[in-house]
VOVEXMI-722279 format. One line per field, with one value per residue (C-alpha): residue in three letters; x, y, z. Coordinates in pm, 1 decimal. Example, Ala and Ser with C-alpha at 12.3 -4.5 7.8 and 13.67 -1.06 7.14 Angstrom:
<sites>
residuo = (ALA, SER)
px = (1230.0, 1367.0)
py = (-450.0, -106.0)
pz = (780.0, 714.0)
</sites>
This chain:
<sites>
residuo = (MET, ARG, ARG, ASN, ILE, ALA, THR, LYS, ARG, THR, GLY, TRP, ILE, LEU, ILE, VAL, LEU, SER, THR, ILE, VAL, PHE, LEU, VAL, PRO, PHE, VAL, ILE, PRO, PHE, PHE, PRO, VAL, SER, THR, THR, ILE, LYS, VAL, ALA, ILE, GLY, GLY, ALA, ALA, LEU, VAL, THR, ALA, GLU, ALA, LEU, PHE, TRP, LEU, GLY, ALA, LEU, LEU, VAL, GLY, LYS, GLU, THR, ILE, GLN, LYS, TYR, LYS, LYS, ARG, LEU, PHE, LYS, ARG, LYS, VAL, LYS, GLU)
px = (1693.3, 1684.0, 1395.0, 1343.5, 1255.0, 877.0, 830.3, 969.3, 765.4, 454.0, 516.8, 561.9, 252.6, 61.1, 194.1, 105.5, -249.9, -242.6, -182.7, -461.7, -729.0, -629.7, -750.3, -1081.7, -1214.6, -1116.8, -1324.2, -1609.8, -1818.7, -1862.7, -2101.5, -2451.7, -2490.6, -2614.3, -2438.6, -2424.9, -2314.0, -2001.3, -1903.5, -1914.5, -1687.8, -1416.1, -1373.1, -1387.3, -1127.6, -859.5, -913.1, -802.7, -549.7, -382.5, -376.0, -241.3, 37.7, 170.6, 122.3, 342.3, 595.4, 654.4, 661.5, 970.8, 1117.7, 1251.0, 1589.9, 1463.4, 1162.3, 1434.3, 1633.3, 1316.2, 1230.0, 1592.2, 1559.7, 1228.7, 1325.0, 1670.5, 1750.0, 1909.0, 2242.2, 2370.1, 2686.9)
py = (1590.7, 1454.1, 1375.1, 1504.6, 1245.5, 1322.6, 1296.2, 983.4, 847.8, 992.5, 787.3, 488.0, 487.7, 588.7, 303.9, 89.9, 210.9, 114.9, -209.0, -262.3, -125.9, -332.7, -630.0, -481.3, -647.6, -972.1, -940.6, -738.5, -1054.1, -1143.0, -882.2, -831.8, -556.2, -596.5, -708.7, -369.8, -219.5, -483.1, -452.5, -66.7, -61.4, -367.5, -80.3, 224.2, -23.7, -90.2, 275.0, 383.4, 153.3, 221.5, 597.5, 603.5, 353.1, 573.8, 911.2, 697.1, 601.6, 949.3, 1050.4, 834.3, 871.8, 675.4, 563.5, 400.6, 226.2, 69.6, -16.7, -163.4, -393.3, -479.0, -646.8, -752.8, -973.8, -1086.1, -1391.5, -1626.5, -1771.7, -2111.9, -2179.7)
pz = (-315.5, 47.6, 214.3, 575.4, 845.6, 875.5, 447.9, 513.3, 792.9, 678.1, 308.5, 496.8, 676.4, 391.3, 221.8, 541.7, 517.0, 159.1, 246.9, 561.8, 293.8, -9.4, 262.8, 274.6, 22.3, 152.4, 493.4, 331.0, 190.7, 560.9, 674.5, 628.1, 405.9, 24.3, -255.1, -373.1, -124.6, -47.7, -469.0, -415.7, -92.8, -200.0, -542.8, -352.3, -89.6, -393.4, -578.0, -247.4, -180.5, -485.4, -459.6, -101.0, -209.2, -482.1, -260.1, -56.1, -247.4, -375.4, -43.9, 61.9, -282.3, -559.6, -399.6, -59.4, -283.5, -485.7, -202.8, -31.1, -355.6, -354.0, -10.4, -50.9, -410.1, -297.9, -467.8, -286.8, -538.5, -465.5, -539.9)
</sites>
């Protein structure tokens, strides 16, 4: 099934957004709030990032994710 450009673009935006949200737990310890709130925000950010990533992956499509993984994890072979 072919995906239209708007759907793929939305998927990639969600994947990039998930990466940004995933960085929140690394920044939250520097804010002047209680430890309980820091833990709650960190946990919620991780769950949200995971959900955004998988939703974006569904919108982008299996073939595009496979091409992306192949490029990202391409190993250099010495001959």
